[in-house]
N, C-alpha and C positions, 0 to 999 in steps of 0.2 A: 364098474357098475355099483350102484347103491342098492342096498337091501331095502325091502318094503318097510315102511315106518310102522312100528308096533302101535297098537291102540290101547290106551289106558283110560280107565274111568276116573271120575272126579274123586272118588274115595281113594283110589290107588295113589293119585297124585298128591292130594292134600291131607290125607288121613281121615279117619272117621271122626266127624265133628258132631255126632248126635248128642253128645253130652255137653257141648258148648252152650253156655247161657245165651239167651237171645240178645241181651243187652251188650254182651261182649262181641257177639257177631256183628251187631249193628255198629258198634264202635269201630271195629276193624274195617268194615266196608266204608264207613264214613271217612276214615283215614285214606283208604285207597282212592275214593272219589276225589278228595281234596288234592291228593298228589297228582292225579290225572288232570284235574282242573287247572292246577298251577302250571303243569307242563304244557297245557293247551292254550296258555295266554298268547303264544306266538301264532296259534291257529286263529285266535280272535283277530289279530292283525291281518292274517291271511284272508279272513272273511272280508275285512275292510278293503283289502287290496283288490279282491275279485269283484267287488261291487263298485269300485272306484270309477269305472267307465260311466255308470249311471249318474254318479255325482258330477263328473266332469261334463257329461252331455247336458245335464240339467242346468249347470252353471252357464254353459255356452249359449243357451237360449236367451239369457238375460244380460250376461256380461262376460265377454271373452278376454278380460284383462288379466295379465299375470301380476305377480308381486312387484315387478319392476315396470309396470304400466305398458308393457308391449302387448300386442294383439295376437291371440292364438287363432290360426286358421287351419281347419281340418278338411281333408277330402274323405270320401266314404271309406276308401281302403285304409286310411290312417285311423279312422274310428274303429274299424274292424281290428286293426293291429293293436289298439289299446287293450283289447281283451286277449287276443291270441298270442301276443308277445310274452305275456306272463307264462303261458304254458310252454312256449318255446324255450324261455329262460329256465324253466324248471327241469329241462332235460339234463343239462350239465349239473344242476343241483342234485338230481337223483343219483347220477353216477358218482359224484363226489361223496354224497352221503352213504352210498353203498360201501365205499372203502372206509370212510371215517367211522361209521358205527362199529365195524368189526375191529378197528385199531384203537380208537379212543374211548369206546363205550358210549352209552346212551346219554349220560348227563353232559359230558363235554361236547358231544355232538350237538345237543340242543342249544347250548350256549353259543357255539361257533356259527351255527346255521343262520343266525339272524344278522350277522355282520354285513353280508351283501345287501340285505334289506334295509339296514340302517343307511347305507350309502345311497341306495335307490330312492328311499323316501325323502332324504335330504335333497337329492338331485331333483326329484319331482317338485318339491316346494320351491326350488330356485330356478325352475325351468323357464326359458324365454320363448320357446317355440315347440312345435309338435315333435320335431326330431329329438330334442332333448328329453321330452316326456317319454318317447318310445324307448330310448336307451335306458332311462331310469327305470322304466317298467320291466325291462329285461333283467336288470339287477335284482329287482324285487322278485321276479320269477325264479331266479336262482335260489333265493331264500325260501320261496314257497315249496320248491322241490326238496330241499334239504330238510325243512321243517316237517313236511309230510311223512317222510321216512322215519325221522327221529322220533316224532311224537306218537305216531301210530304204533311203532315198535314198542315204545315205552308203555303205551296204554294197553298193549296186548300182554306184556310180561308182568305187569304189576298186580292186576286183580286176581281174585279167586277164579278158577276155571268156570264154576257154575254161574258167575255173574260177569264174565269177561265181555259178553256182548252188550249188556245194558250199561255197564260202566264205560265201555269203549265209546258209546254214543255221546258221552260228555264232550269228546273232541269235536264231533259234528255240531253239537249244540253251541259250543263256544264259537265255532266258525260262523254259524248262522246269526248268533247275537252280534258278532263283529260285522257281518253283512248289513244287518238292520241298523245298527248304531252308526255305521259309516254313512248310510243314506240319510239317517236322521240328522247327523251333524252337518250334512250338506245343506240342510234346510236353513241353518243359522250361520254357517261358516262357508268361506270360499274353499275351493278345492285345494289350494296351497296351504291353508290353515289346517285342514284335515290331515295333510301330509306331515306337517310339523307335530301334530298330536301323535301320529304313528311313530315318529322318531323317538318321542319321549317314552312311549310304551315299550318299544323294543329295547331301549337303554335300560329301563327298569327290569325287564325280563332277564336280560343277559348278565346284569351285575348284581341283582338282589334276589330274584326268584329262583332261577336254576341252581345257584350254589347251595340253596337250602334243601334241595331234593336229594334223596339217596340214589345211588347207582342201581340199575336193574339187577335184582338177585339172580335172574336167569343168566344174564351176561357174566356176572361174577362167578357163577358155578361153572360155566362152560370154559372160562379161562383159568380155572383151578384156584380161584380165590375163595375157598370154601368158608373160611372164618368170616370174611366180610359178607358173604352171601347169607350165612346163618344169622348174622346180626340183623340184616335187613329183613329177612324172612320172619324172624321172631316178632317184629312189629306188624308185619302184614298178615301172617297166618295165625298168630296167637299161640296160646299154651296148649291147645287141644289138637294141634297138627304134629305129625311126625316129620320134623324138618329134615333130619338126616335122610329119611326115605325119599323126601321130595328132591333133595340134592342128588341122590343116587339115580332117581328116575329121570331127572333132567339131563344128567350126563349120559344115561342110556339112550334117551331119545335123540341125543346129538351125536351118538356114536354110530348111527345107522349109515352114515356116509363115510366110506373108506377112501375117498379120493384124497390125494395129497394137497390139492388146491381147492379152496372154497369156490372159486369161480369155475373150476373144472367140474366140480360136483353138480353144477347146473346142467351138464350135458348128459346126465343119466336119463334113461327113457322115462322114468316116473316124473322127474322134475321138469323135463321138457314138455311132457304132457300137461302138467299143471300150469306151466308158463303159457302154453298155447291156449288152454281153457280161459285163463285170466285175460289174455290178449283179446280173445273173442268177446269176453264180457266187457272189457273196456271199450271195444268198438261199438258194442250195443249201447253202452252208457253214453258215449259221445254223440252218436248219430241217431239216438232217440231224442235228441234235442236238449239234454240236461244242461250242458255248458252254454248253449245259445240262449235258452230261456233265462238262465241265471244272470248272464251278462247283458242281454239285450231285451229285457222285459219291456222297457219303455218304448224301444223302437218297434217291437212286435205289435204292441197295442196301437201305436200311431199308424203303422201300416195297415192295421185292421179297421182304422177309422175311429179309434177311441182316444180322446184327449185325456191323458193321465196326469193328474196333478201330483205334487210331491207327497201329500198325505196318503194318497192311495198307493204310491210307490213304496212308501215306508211300510204300509200294511202288508203288501205283497211280499216284499223282500225280507221282512222280519217276522211278523206274526204267523203267517201261513206256513213257512218252512219249519218254524219252531214247533208248531202243532204236529206237523208230520214226523219230526224227530221224536216227540213224546210218544207217538204211536209206535215208532220203531223201537224205542226203549222198552216198551211194555211187551212187544212181540218177539224181538230177536232171539231171546233165550227160551221162549216158550214154544214157538212154532218153528224156529230155526231160520237160518239165513236164506235157504232156497225158497221157502214159501213167502218170506218177506219180499224177495225180489219179484215173485209172481204177483203178490198183492199190490206191489208198487207199479208194475208195468201195465196191468190190466186196465185201470182207469185212464192211464195215459193214452192207450189205443183209442178209447171212446172219445176222449176230449180232443185229441188231434183230428180225428175224423170229423167231428162236429165243427171244429174251428175251420178246417179246410173247406167243408161244404158251405159254411157261412161266407167265407172270403170269396169262394168261387161264384156263388149265386149273387153276391153283392156286386162283384166286378162285372158279371154278365149283364145284370140289369142296367148298370150305369152305362156300359158300352152300347147296349141296345138302343138307348135314347140319346147318345152323346152327339149325334149329328141329326139335324132336322131334315127329314126326307123332303125332297123337292115337291112343292105343291101342297104340303101338309098344312094343317091349321096350326098357327103358332100358339094360340091359347090352349089347344088340346095338348101340344107338346109341353107347355109350361105346367099344365095340370099333371102330366105324367112325372115330370121332375119333382113336383111337390109331393106326389103320392110316394115316390121312391124315398125321398128324404124323410117323410113321415114314417115309413116302414123301417128305415135304418134307425131312426130314433127309438122306435118301439123295440127293436132287437139289439140295440147297442150294448146291452148288458152281457150278451152271449159270449163275445170274445174274451171279456174280462173273466166271466165264470169259467170258461174253458182253461184259461191260463192259470186261474187259481187252483183248479182241479189238478192240472199238470204239476204245478209247483208243490202242492201238498203231497201228491202221490209219489213224485220222484224222491222226496225226502223220507219216504217209508222204506226205501231200499236201494234203488238203482243209483241214486246220487252218491251214496257213501259206502255201501257194502263191498263193491269191488276193491276199494282201497283196504278195507279190513281183511277181506279174504286173501289179499296178496301177502298179508302178514301171518294169517292163521294157517295157510296151507304149507308152510315151510318151517323146519326146525331152526333153532337159534344159530347154529353154525353157518347156515347159508341164508338166513332170513334177510339180512340187509342186502346181500348180493342179488337174491332172487327178487326182492321187492324193487330194487333199483331197475332191473330189467323190465319187470311188469309195468312199473309206473312210468318209465320212459315211453313205453309203447302207448300207455294210456294218455300221456301228455301229448304225444304226436297226434293221436286221434282227436283229442280235444282241441288242439291248435288248428288242425285241419277243419274241424267242424265250425270253429269260430271264424276262421279266415274265409271259409267258403260260404258263409251265411249270405252275403249279398250276391255273389255269383250264382249260388243255387237258387235264390229267389228269382233272379233274372232268367235262368234257364228253365226251371221247373214251374215258375209262377209261385206266389206265396201259398196258394192252395195246394199245389203239387208238393211243396216243401213239407207242409204239415202232414200230408198223406204219407210222404216218405218216412217221416218220424214215426207215424202210426204203424207202418209196416215193419220198421226195424224193432219197435217195441213188441209187436206181435211175435216176430221171430225170436225175440229175446225170451219170451215166456217158454216157448218150446225148448230152446237151448238150455235154459236153466233147469227145467224138469228132467231133461234127458241126460245131461252131461255133468252138472256141477255136484261135487261131493258136499256133504253136510259137515260143518265144523262146530256147530253149537254143542256145548257141554263136552267137547272132546279136548283132551290134553294136546297142546301144540308144541311143547318143549320150549 
């Protein structure tokens, strides 16, 4: 059995910095932000990866030619697979990263994690058919899983405790910038040219950026490399922190587990409870529509009767999510993770309900006049069709507005905080192992939500699907308030 984790305040962990000059504090925090930003370049490519189905789908509407002048042909299930196969591929990536982070450390893990992605993006650029693209996307998914664990762990262990949440949102910001830039590049470049650009970025990351980053001081302290840990901490915490005390406290936080195996330590009652809580949160994240909306924004609007051009796609996939993350950055350390999740899901409930009602009423009216009743006046029927088309044009902005609200709101919390909580709820000794389990569960749920998008629409109708997302979001609010512990401004080891 593992003992309960002790609670430490920010002052206990980092020392009393009341005498630290403000310019010194800003300098240190700027260094921490730059380190996290550099580590998150792979997350930038991950954002381009997860928005790639939108780039490909947009290209297919005008030209389905490959680099070698073969023609791409996709069935609906294959288009669904372009999104879901990445999350399926991330499962072995999570498991491998869970072992690698504990053995090789954070820096080497970040460098190695992009290797499958390099091969995947090269294969995407050279693909001749849909099958090759799906296999290549699986390799890219392996990198997405490894990168998620390595970068989020690094971003959790580098910053000061008091700013861990806000600095950690840099990772999500880089992801969203990558999402938007990927779609923007798709306006001017073909899908295989975008793939070649990602190959170049990942090569730069693994050969030039990661080698310049220091190892996580938390990891160094836990593996008893105290001198190396003190050297890194001196640059991160400054001259006004008690570095020896921080090393001591980090070791104490990571001695609470007395199991001989790090994987075995996950079987303690406390850790199993936290894994179960995070698994439920990942289910809520996936089946509240976050993955589906991110990957299939264009298809959702087309199904709602809105013709979305590339400029609007870029706005939705880049500007709106970034605005949401800026709100998250300002709130996460002030009001805490739990309230951020509530503030995120509440507008989603309303937006999904309205979108479902719009789609339901729209389809009902069209169905009601789709067949001319025997003996009816044809001119009267024609006028009914014109009236309905006029009403549709009048309210055609509503599905777009609902989607904008959903995308903005999900980026305030439910889109990213489950991943960060999976890092914050466990100490360093078992962090990578616990994160790998939680994120595997999260990826399975995300893959299921993406692959079931078309079948759920057929079974529930589009309106029923959006109402289902609204119901899951509503249940998520209650679950968050009743069960999730708060981690803001708490030492995590």
